[in-house]
BALUMTI-804035 format. One record per residue (C-alpha): residue number from 1; x, y, z. Coordinates in steps of 0.2 Angstrom, whole numbers. Each point is the difference from the previous one (the first is absolute). Layout:
N
> NUM; X; Y; Z;
...
END
This chain:
408
> 1; -51; -3; 152;
> 2; 17; 7; -1;
> 3; 10; 7; -15;
> 4; 17; -8; 7;
> 5; 7; -11; -14;
> 6; 7; -17; 2;
> 7; -12; -7; 13;
> 8; -5; -18; -2;
> 9; -18; -3; -6;
> 10; -11; -14; 6;
> 11; -15; -4; -11;
> 12; -11; -13; 8;
> 13; -14; -7; -12;
> 14; -12; -5; 14;
> 15; -5; 5; 18;
> 16; 9; -15; 7;
> 17; 16; 5; -9;
> 18; -2; 18; 7;
> 19; -3; -7; 17;
> 20; 16; -11; -1;
> 21; 10; 15; -6;
> 22; -5; 10; 15;
> 23; 3; -14; 12;
> 24; 18; -2; -7;
> 25; 3; 18; 1;
> 26; -6; 1; 18;
> 27; 11; -15; 5;
> 28; 15; 8; -8;
> 29; -2; 17; 6;
> 30; -3; 8; -18;
> 31; -10; 15; -3;
> 32; -13; -1; -14;
> 33; -9; 14; -10;
> 34; -16; -5; -9;
> 35; -1; 7; -17;
> 36; -12; 0; -15;
> 37; 7; 8; -16;
> 38; 9; 14; 9;
> 39; -10; 14; -7;
> 40; 0; 8; 17;
> 41; 18; -4; 4;
> 42; 5; 18; 3;
> 43; -14; 3; 13;
> 44; 2; -2; 19;
> 45; 16; 1; 9;
> 46; 15; -12; -4;
> 47; -1; -16; 10;
> 48; 14; -2; 13;
> 49; 5; -17; -7;
> 50; -6; -10; -14;
> 51; 7; -17; -4;
> 52; -12; -6; -13;
> 53; -15; 6; -9;
> 54; -16; -11; 2;
> 55; -8; 2; -17;
> 56; -18; -5; -5;
> 57; 4; 1; -18;
> 58; -4; -19; -3;
> 59; -16; 1; 11;
> 60; -11; 8; -12;
> 61; -16; -11; -2;
> 62; -18; 6; 0;
> 63; -6; -13; 13;
> 64; -19; 3; 0;
> 65; -11; 13; -9;
> 66; -19; 1; 2;
> 67; -6; 13; -12;
> 68; -18; -2; 7;
> 69; 6; 4; 18;
> 70; 12; 14; -5;
> 71; 15; -8; 9;
> 72; 16; -8; -4;
> 73; 15; -8; 8;
> 74; 17; 1; -8;
> 75; 18; -3; 4;
> 76; 10; 16; 5;
> 77; 12; -1; -15;
> 78; -14; 2; -13;
> 79; 4; 15; -10;
> 80; -13; 14; 0;
> 81; -1; 1; -18;
> 82; -4; -18; -2;
> 83; -13; 1; 13;
> 84; -8; 15; -7;
> 85; -1; -9; -17;
> 86; -8; -15; 7;
> 87; -13; 10; 9;
> 88; -4; 11; -15;
> 89; -6; -16; -9;
> 90; -14; -1; 13;
> 91; -4; 19; 0;
> 92; 8; 2; 18;
> 93; 15; 8; 7;
> 94; 10; 2; 16;
> 95; -1; 19; 4;
> 96; 17; 0; 7;
> 97; 7; 10; -14;
> 98; 17; 4; 8;
> 99; 13; -7; -12;
> 100; -14; -10; -8;
> 101; 10; -4; -16;
> 102; 16; -4; 9;
> 103; 5; -8; 16;
> 104; -8; -15; 9;
> 105; -16; -2; 11;
> 106; 11; -4; 15;
> 107; 11; 15; -2;
> 108; -14; 12; -2;
> 109; -8; -6; 16;
> 110; 16; -1; 10;
> 111; 4; 18; -4;
> 112; -18; 6; 1;
> 113; 3; 10; -16;
> 114; -11; 15; -3;
> 115; -12; -1; -15;
> 116; -8; 13; -11;
> 117; -17; -6; 4;
> 118; 1; -2; 19;
> 119; -12; 14; 2;
> 120; -14; -10; -9;
> 121; 4; -18; 4;
> 122; 9; 0; 17;
> 123; 18; -5; 6;
> 124; 9; -17; -3;
> 125; -4; -7; 17;
> 126; -19; 3; -3;
> 127; 0; -12; -14;
> 128; 10; -14; 9;
> 129; -11; -15; 5;
> 130; 14; -12; 6;
> 131; 18; -5; -2;
> 132; 12; -13; 2;
> 133; 17; 5; 6;
> 134; 16; -9; 6;
> 135; 6; 7; 17;
> 136; 18; 0; 7;
> 137; 0; -18; 6;
> 138; -6; -7; -16;
> 139; -18; -1; 6;
> 140; -13; 2; -14;
> 141; -14; 10; 7;
> 142; -17; 2; -9;
> 143; -13; 12; 4;
> 144; -16; 1; -11;
> 145; -15; 12; 2;
> 146; 0; 19; 6;
> 147; 0; -4; 18;
> 148; 8; -17; 1;
> 149; 17; 0; 10;
> 150; 14; -13; 1;
> 151; 4; -10; 16;
> 152; 11; 14; 7;
> 153; -15; 11; 1;
> 154; 6; 13; -13;
> 155; -9; 5; -16;
> 156; 14; -6; -11;
> 157; -7; 7; -17;
> 158; -2; 17; 6;
> 159; 17; 0; 9;
> 160; 9; -5; -15;
> 161; -7; 14; -11;
> 162; 13; 14; 1;
> 163; 12; -10; 11;
> 164; 14; 1; -14;
> 165; 4; -19; 3;
> 166; 6; 3; 18;
> 167; -13; -12; 8;
> 168; 0; -14; -12;
> 169; -2; -4; -18;
> 170; -17; 0; -10;
> 171; -2; -15; -10;
> 172; -18; 0; -4;
> 173; -14; 13; 0;
> 174; -19; -1; -1;
> 175; -8; 16; -6;
> 176; -17; 8; -4;
> 177; -3; 6; -17;
> 178; -11; 13; -9;
> 179; -9; 1; -16;
> 180; 10; 8; -14;
> 181; -7; 17; -3;
> 182; -10; 1; -16;
> 183; 8; 17; -4;
> 184; 14; 10; 7;
> 185; 3; 18; -4;
> 186; 11; 14; 7;
> 187; -3; 19; 0;
> 188; 17; 10; 0;
> 189; -3; 17; 6;
> 190; 13; 15; -1;
> 191; 1; 13; 14;
> 192; 11; 16; 2;
> 193; 4; -4; 18;
> 194; 2; -14; 13;
> 195; -14; 7; 12;
> 196; -12; 1; -15;
> 197; 4; -19; -4;
> 198; -2; -5; 18;
> 199; -16; 10; 2;
> 200; -7; -9; -16;
> 201; 5; -17; 7;
> 202; -9; 4; 17;
> 203; -16; 5; -9;
> 204; 0; -16; -10;
> 205; 2; -11; 15;
> 206; -15; 10; 8;
> 207; -11; -4; -15;
> 208; -12; -14; -3;
> 209; 12; -10; -11;
> 210; 14; -11; 6;
> 211; 16; 1; -11;
> 212; 11; -15; -2;
> 213; 15; 12; 3;
> 214; 4; 18; 2;
> 215; 18; 5; -4;
> 216; 8; 18; 0;
> 217; 16; 0; -11;
> 218; 12; 14; 2;
> 219; 18; 5; 0;
> 220; 5; -2; -18;
> 221; -15; 8; -7;
> 222; -15; 11; 5;
> 223; -11; -9; 12;
> 224; -11; -13; -7;
> 225; -15; -10; 8;
> 226; -3; -17; -6;
> 227; -17; -7; 4;
> 228; -4; -18; -4;
> 229; -17; -8; -1;
> 230; -4; -19; -1;
> 231; -17; -8; -3;
> 232; -14; -2; -13;
> 233; 2; 11; -15;
> 234; -15; 11; 6;
> 235; 7; 2; 17;
> 236; 17; 5; -6;
> 237; -7; 13; -13;
> 238; -11; 7; 14;
> 239; 13; 1; 13;
> 240; 12; 8; -12;
> 241; -12; 13; -6;
> 242; -4; 5; 18;
> 243; 19; 1; 4;
> 244; 3; 11; -15;
> 245; -13; 12; 7;
> 246; 9; 1; 17;
> 247; 16; 2; -8;
> 248; -6; 15; -10;
> 249; -7; 9; 16;
> 250; 18; -2; 8;
> 251; 9; 8; -14;
> 252; 5; -14; -12;
> 253; 11; 7; -14;
> 254; -2; -15; -11;
> 255; -7; -18; -1;
> 256; 4; -16; -9;
> 257; -10; -16; 0;
> 258; 10; -16; -1;
> 259; -8; -17; -5;
> 260; 6; -17; -6;
> 261; 18; -2; -2;
> 262; 4; 18; 5;
> 263; -9; -2; 16;
> 264; 9; -16; 4;
> 265; 17; 7; -5;
> 266; -2; 14; 13;
> 267; -7; -12; 13;
> 268; 15; -11; -1;
> 269; 12; 15; 1;
> 270; -8; 7; 15;
> 271; -2; -17; 8;
> 272; 19; -1; 3;
> 273; 7; 15; 9;
> 274; 18; -5; -1;
> 275; -1; -3; -19;
> 276; -11; 15; -3;
> 277; 10; 13; 10;
> 278; 19; -5; -3;
> 279; 10; 0; -16;
> 280; 2; -18; -8;
> 281; 16; -8; 8;
> 282; 14; -2; -13;
> 283; 6; -16; 9;
> 284; -8; -13; 11;
> 285; 6; 8; 16;
> 286; -9; 12; 12;
> 287; -11; 13; -7;
> 288; 8; 17; -6;
> 289; -10; 9; 14;
> 290; -11; -2; 15;
> 291; -19; -1; 3;
> 292; -7; 7; 16;
> 293; -17; -6; 6;
> 294; -10; 11; 11;
> 295; -15; -4; 9;
> 296; -10; 11; 13;
> 297; -14; 12; 2;
> 298; -6; 7; -16;
> 299; 0; 17; 8;
> 300; 19; -1; 1;
> 301; 3; -6; -17;
> 302; 1; 16; -10;
> 303; 13; 8; 12;
> 304; 11; -15; 0;
> 305; -1; -2; -19;
> 306; 4; 18; -3;
> 307; 15; -1; 12;
> 308; 6; -16; -9;
> 309; -1; 8; -17;
> 310; 9; 16; 6;
> 311; 14; -10; 9;
> 312; 3; -10; -16;
> 313; 1; 16; -11;
> 314; 12; 8; 12;
> 315; 12; -14; -1;
> 316; -2; -2; -19;
> 317; -9; -16; 1;
> 318; -14; -5; -11;
> 319; -16; -4; 9;
> 320; -16; -8; -6;
> 321; -15; -5; 10;
> 322; -15; -11; 0;
> 323; -13; 5; 13;
> 324; -15; -10; 6;
> 325; -8; 13; 11;
> 326; -16; -10; 4;
> 327; 11; -13; 8;
> 328; 12; 13; 9;
> 329; 14; -8; -11;
> 330; 14; 7; -11;
> 331; 15; -6; -9;
> 332; 15; 12; -5;
> 333; 13; -6; -12;
> 334; 17; 9; 2;
> 335; 14; -2; -13;
> 336; 16; 9; -5;
> 337; 18; -2; -6;
> 338; 7; 7; 17;
> 339; -1; -15; 11;
> 340; 4; 11; 16;
> 341; -14; 12; -4;
> 342; -12; -14; -3;
> 343; 4; -8; 17;
> 344; -2; 17; 9;
> 345; -16; 4; -9;
> 346; -7; -17; 4;
> 347; 4; 1; 19;
> 348; -7; 18; 1;
> 349; -16; -6; -9;
> 350; -2; -15; 12;
> 351; 4; 11; 16;
> 352; -14; 12; -6;
> 353; -12; -14; -2;
> 354; 3; -7; 17;
> 355; -3; 15; 11;
> 356; -18; -3; 1;
> 357; -4; -15; -12;
> 358; 9; -15; -7;
> 359; 13; -1; -14;
> 360; 10; -14; -6;
> 361; 12; -5; -14;
> 362; -9; -10; -13;
> 363; 15; -2; -11;
> 364; 18; 6; 2;
> 365; 18; -5; -4;
> 366; 8; -12; 13;
> 367; 10; 14; 9;
> 368; -16; 8; 6;
> 369; -7; -17; 5;
> 370; 13; -5; 13;
> 371; -10; 4; 15;
> 372; -19; -4; 3;
> 373; -3; 17; 8;
> 374; 5; 9; -15;
> 375; -12; -10; -11;
> 376; -14; -2; 12;
> 377; 2; 14; 12;
> 378; 0; -2; 19;
> 379; -9; -16; 7;
> 380; -18; 3; 3;
> 381; -8; 0; 18;
> 382; -6; -18; -3;
> 383; 17; -6; -5;
> 384; 1; -10; 16;
> 385; -15; -11; -6;
> 386; 8; -1; -17;
> 387; 16; -7; 8;
> 388; -10; -13; 10;
> 389; -9; -6; -15;
> 390; 16; -1; -9;
> 391; 9; -10; 14;
> 392; -15; -12; 1;
> 393; 0; -4; -18;
> 394; 19; 0; -4;
> 395; 9; -1; 17;
> 396; 16; -6; -8;
> 397; 1; 14; -13;
> 398; 0; -12; -14;
> 399; -8; 12; -12;
> 400; 12; 14; -3;
> 401; -2; 14; 12;
> 402; 3; 19; -2;
> 403; -11; 3; -15;
> 404; -16; 6; 9;
> 405; -5; 13; 13;
> 406; 12; 2; 14;
> 407; 12; -13; -7;
> 408; -12; -15; 1;
END
């Protein structure tokens, strides 16, 4: 995906048409960038060269759905909102909530977008049973089953998840589903300090109940801990009551129970860190701010977050954070009218996060996405292996390079 205007858009309606489009590009030396609806267009580094966008917009069919087996196969261009509505008819859902009401299935998987309920349901690659992809020579490769591999010896479905379209284009995906929870409820807890909120989160993860999510929200308000529970009505009520007891022992200053529409509104908001943490753009261009995604040891989280908020305050930049301490994950949104101060703050926050852990730019204007190392940080120790896999699947560089780690 790229935010550059004026790039031709190819919209194949079938796998064969997509294969032909890739073969034509390979023969002519053109660079293709796979895209869905472009909802993650400001993520990743800017590709070195894009001659055409390979869109899955017309490949949006539900190919096979077996409610009794809790599995489905759909084309990558299927919109997440459409898919969710279809599954709801059978009391089921795909618990990859990231961008669930916008974007496409292929885009969600290609970017391995973080979801609110990853704590309770697992990561995107955990739910992929198989995939059909088009590789750089136009070959249509299909792999089905958790351990089935294609003829090249690679576990294609898992490689494609989170590859940002640099290894090939996802055309079709098979996934495992879950029963839709009979009840969902969120407990919103107030705290006077970040350490208290994090302590409460830790105590809750050590208890007998398994929350669907645990998010600490801070920056624009006093710290709040959002704890979500899914399951039968009896289980949800019991878990929520026990969580309230833990919260009160750790200095909770106030509590609010959210059910029904209120619960769903909060979940949809927290599910999309970019939309949640940045001001609404006034145009269709890049976001008016940046979002830094930090991941690392939970014991390092408090120090980095306090440093990030202090740096933003020093430069006059607004900062809002959504933290998932049980996963060692945090998102910080930075925004302000002073473009220079915003860029300095963003780089300082990234640098602080990369001293001992990992920090990347989840969303940013184009001028901060010119170099892969700025977005992703230095290449990891296993980068050589990543390069070998990339060269094996796309030796001619047909799929636009430069967007992923190390310039892949």
